[in-house]
C-alpha positions in Angstrom: 0.0 0.0 0.0 2.9 2.3 0.8 4.3 1.9 -2.7 1.0 2.9 -4.4 0.8 5.9 -2.1 4.3 7.2 -3.0 3.9 6.4 -6.7 0.6 8.4 -6.6 2.5 11.3 -4.9 5.2 11.1 -7.7 2.6 11.2 -10.5 0.7 14.1 -8.8 4.0 16.1 -8.5 4.9 15.6 -12.1 1.4 16.4 -13.2 1.7 19.7 -11.3 4.7 20.4 -13.5 2.6 20.0 -16.6 -0.2 22.3 -15.2 2.4 24.9 -14.2 3.5 25.4 -17.7 1.6 28.2 -19.4 3.3 27.3 -22.7 2.2 23.6 -22.7 -0.3 24.1 -25.5 2.3 25.8 -27.7 4.7 22.9 -28.0 4.5 19.2 -28.6 7.6 18.0 -26.6 6.7 18.7 -23.0 3.6 16.6 -22.5 5.1 13.4 -24.0 8.3 14.0 -22.0 6.3 14.2 -18.8 4.2 11.2 -19.5 7.1 9.1 -20.6 9.3 10.1 -17.7 6.6 9.5 -15.1 5.7 6.1 -16.6 9.4 5.0 -16.8 10.1 6.1 -13.2 7.0 4.5 -11.9 8.1 1.2 -13.5 11.5 1.7 -12.1 10.2 2.1 -8.5 8.0 -0.9 -8.8 11.0 -3.0 -10.0 13.1 -1.6 -7.3 10.6 -2.4 -4.6 10.3 -6.0 -5.8 13.9 -6.8 -6.6 15.8 -4.8 -3.9 13.4 -4.8 -0.9 11.2 -7.9 -1.3 13.7 -10.2 0.5 13.3 -8.1 3.7 10.4 -7.5 6.1 8.6 -4.2 6.2 8.7 -2.2 9.4 7.3 1.1 10.5 9.2 4.1 9.1 12.6 4.6 10.8 15.9 6.4 10.3 19.4 4.8 10.3 22.6 6.8 11.0 25.2 5.7 8.4 27.1 9.0 8.3 30.2 7.3 9.7 30.4 4.7 6.9 32.7 4.5 3.8 34.5 7.7 4.9 31.5 9.6 3.5 32.4 8.8 -0.1 28.9 7.5 -0.6 27.5 10.9 0.6 29.5 12.7 -1.9 28.1 10.3 -4.5 24.6 11.4 -3.5 25.6 15.0 -3.9 27.0 14.3 -7.3 23.9 12.4 -8.4 21.4 15.0 -7.2 23.3 17.8 -9.0 23.4 16.0 -12.3 19.7 14.9 -12.1 18.9 18.6 -11.6 21.2 19.8 -14.3 20.1 17.1 -16.8 16.4 17.8 -16.1 17.0 21.5 -16.6 18.5 20.9 -20.1 15.8 18.5 -21.1 13.0 20.9 -20.0 14.6 23.7 -22.0 14.7 21.4 -25.0 11.0 20.8 -24.4 10.2 24.5 -24.6 10.0 25.4 -20.9 11.3 28.9 -20.1 14.8 29.0 -18.4 13.4 30.2 -15.1 10.9 27.5 -14.8 13.3 24.9 -16.1 15.7 25.8 -13.3 13.1 25.4 -10.7 11.5 22.2 -12.0 14.9 20.8 -12.8 15.9 21.1 -9.2 12.6 19.7 -8.0 12.9 16.7 -10.3 16.0 15.7 -8.3 13.9 15.7 -5.1 11.1 13.9 -6.7 13.4 11.2 -8.1 15.6 10.6 -5.1 13.3 11.0 -2.1 11.1 7.9 -2.7 14.2 5.7 -2.5 15.0 7.0 1.0 11.4 6.4 1.9 11.7 2.8 0.7 14.8 2.4 2.8 12.9 3.8 5.8 10.3 1.0 5.6 12.9 -1.8 5.2 14.1 -3.9 8.1 17.5 -4.2 6.4 18.1 -0.5 6.0 16.5 2.7 7.2 16.1 6.2 5.9 19.4 8.1 6.1 19.2 11.8 7.1 22.8 12.0 5.8 21.7 10.9 2.4 18.8 13.4 2.4 21.1 16.2 3.4 23.6 15.2 0.6 20.7 15.0 -1.9 19.4 18.4 -1.0 22.9 19.9 -1.1 23.5 18.6 -4.6 20.2 20.1 -5.7 20.9 23.4 -4.1 24.4 23.5 -5.5 22.9 23.4 -9.0 20.0 25.8 -8.3 22.2 28.3 -6.4 24.7 28.6 -9.3 21.9 29.1 -11.8 20.5 31.9 -9.6 23.9 33.5 -8.8 25.6 33.3 -12.2 22.9 32.1 -14.6 25.3 29.2 -15.5 27.3 26.4 -14.0 30.9 27.4 -13.2 31.7 24.7 -10.6 30.9 21.2 -12.0 30.9 18.0 -9.9 32.6 15.2 -11.7 33.6 11.6 -11.1 36.5 9.3 -12.0 37.0 5.6 -11.4 39.8 3.1 -11.3 39.9 -0.5 -10.3 41.2 -0.6 -6.7 41.8 -4.3 -6.1 39.8 -4.3 -2.9 36.7 -5.6 -4.7 38.5 -8.9 -5.2 38.6 -9.3 -1.4 34.8 -8.9 -0.9 33.1 -9.2 -4.3 29.7 -9.7 -2.7 30.0 -6.2 -1.1 32.2 -4.3 -3.5 31.2 -5.9 -6.8 32.1 -9.0 -8.7 32.5 -7.3 -12.2 33.4 -3.9 -13.5 29.9 -2.4 -13.7 29.1 -3.5 -10.2 32.5 -2.2 -8.9 31.9 1.2 -10.5 28.7 1.5 -8.4 29.8 -0.3 -5.2 33.6 0.0 -4.8 34.1 3.3 -3.0 37.8 2.7 -3.0 37.9 3.2 -6.8 35.6 6.3 -6.9 37.0 9.8 -6.8 34.7 12.8 -6.8 35.8 16.2 -8.1 34.8 19.8 -8.1 36.0 21.2 -11.4 36.2 25.0 -11.7 35.9 26.7 -15.1 38.7 29.3 -14.7 37.7 31.3 -17.7 34.5 32.3 -15.8 36.6 33.8 -12.9 39.8 35.1 -14.6 39.4 38.0 -17.0 41.3 37.8 -20.3 41.8 35.2 -23.0 41.9 32.2 -20.7 41.1 29.0 -22.5 37.5 27.8 -21.9 38.5 24.2 -21.9 41.0 24.4 -19.1 39.7 23.8 -15.6 41.2 23.3 -12.1 39.8 20.4 -10.1 40.0 19.4 -6.5 39.1 15.8 -5.6 38.1 13.6 -2.7 38.2 9.8 -2.2 39.2 7.1 0.2 41.0 3.8 0.1 41.6 0.7 2.2 37.9 0.1 2.8 36.6 -3.5 2.7 33.7 -2.8 5.1 31.4 0.1 5.7 32.6 1.1 9.2 36.1 1.6 10.3 35.6 -0.7 13.3 34.6 -3.6 10.9 37.4 -2.6 8.6 40.0 -2.9 11.3 38.6 -6.2 12.6 39.3 -7.6 9.1 42.9 -6.2 9.2 42.5 -3.1 7.1 42.9 0.6 7.8 41.3 3.2 5.6 42.6 6.6 4.7 41.1 9.6 3.0 42.6 10.9 -0.2 42.7 14.5 -1.5 43.6 15.6 -5.0 44.5 18.7 -7.0 44.5 18.4 -10.8 43.9 20.1 -14.1 40.8 19.2 -16.0 39.5 19.4 -19.6 36.0 20.7 -20.1 34.4 20.9 -23.5 30.8 21.7 -22.4 31.3 25.3 -23.5 31.7 24.3 -27.1 28.7 23.5 -29.3 28.5 22.0 -32.7 25.7 21.7 -35.2 25.3 18.1 -34.3 22.9 17.3 -31.5 24.6 14.0 -31.0 28.0 15.6 -30.4 26.5 18.2 -28.1 24.8 15.4 -26.1 28.1 13.5 -26.0 30.0 16.5 -24.8 27.5 17.0 -22.0 27.9 13.5 -20.8 31.7 13.7 -21.0 31.5 16.9 -18.9 30.3 14.8 -16.0 33.5 12.8 -16.0 37.0 13.9 -14.8 39.4 13.5 -17.7 42.7 11.6 -16.6 45.4 14.2 -16.3 48.5 15.2 -14.1 47.4 15.1 -10.4 48.8 15.8 -6.9 47.5 13.2 -4.4 47.7 13.7 -0.6 46.9 11.3 2.1 47.9 11.0 5.8 51.2 9.5 4.9 52.5 11.2 1.7 52.2 13.7 -1.1 52.5 12.0 -4.5 52.5 13.2 -8.0 50.7 11.2 -10.8 51.6 12.1 -14.4 48.2 10.6 -15.3 45.5 9.9 -12.7 
């Protein structure tokens, strides 16, 4: 019954988006976009409920504090996901004919609509629990998008991700992933999250638009979620900090919609480049990281 309730809430929220657009009758893209997106997400939530949560008993809604786990790399991942759901929705709504101001607002709200039901599902599961840390990270990513749009009218600070195989997944493949796609999602040792600054937006003059400066965060040595469990297994985790140059081609547009879409997707990923890496033991330079 809970699933039906929250799917209904989702559909009502998205329907309100349609009703809020005074230009709806003037274009043919927005209505099919809303209907298709709502239907696809409803199916996704039903599948998630049956595949991910069906093996566990339902309980009354409760919270679970997981803020100490995985050196908070997972929380940065929530921030990253919320930002790009907002940003991507903003671009799609503009393509559908929605004004920029409304696309900014509804792009941000789409992130909330998409990510909050998952936390609600967790809150009713005996195996999990809603995480206020996740909710804060989700909200922060959404606000980081919306705040930049309101402050500058554009994105100047772009969250990005990079991944490398860490080797720790081979030790606990059931937790960290048994193949590359699973490891990219589950192995926090291999994930690095970046904040890439478009220097041409802050430095006056003929500064190249494609050259960014990026700071990164990650962690390594984690085979279990909490550090106590990690040490019981004989491992000690450490946080990693990075400083690197980055390449960003999102400012460039071609006549090809496919190439523009490809550039947009690539702009979500940190390009391998020379990097300084700092942990609690050493400062190391990587010619390519």
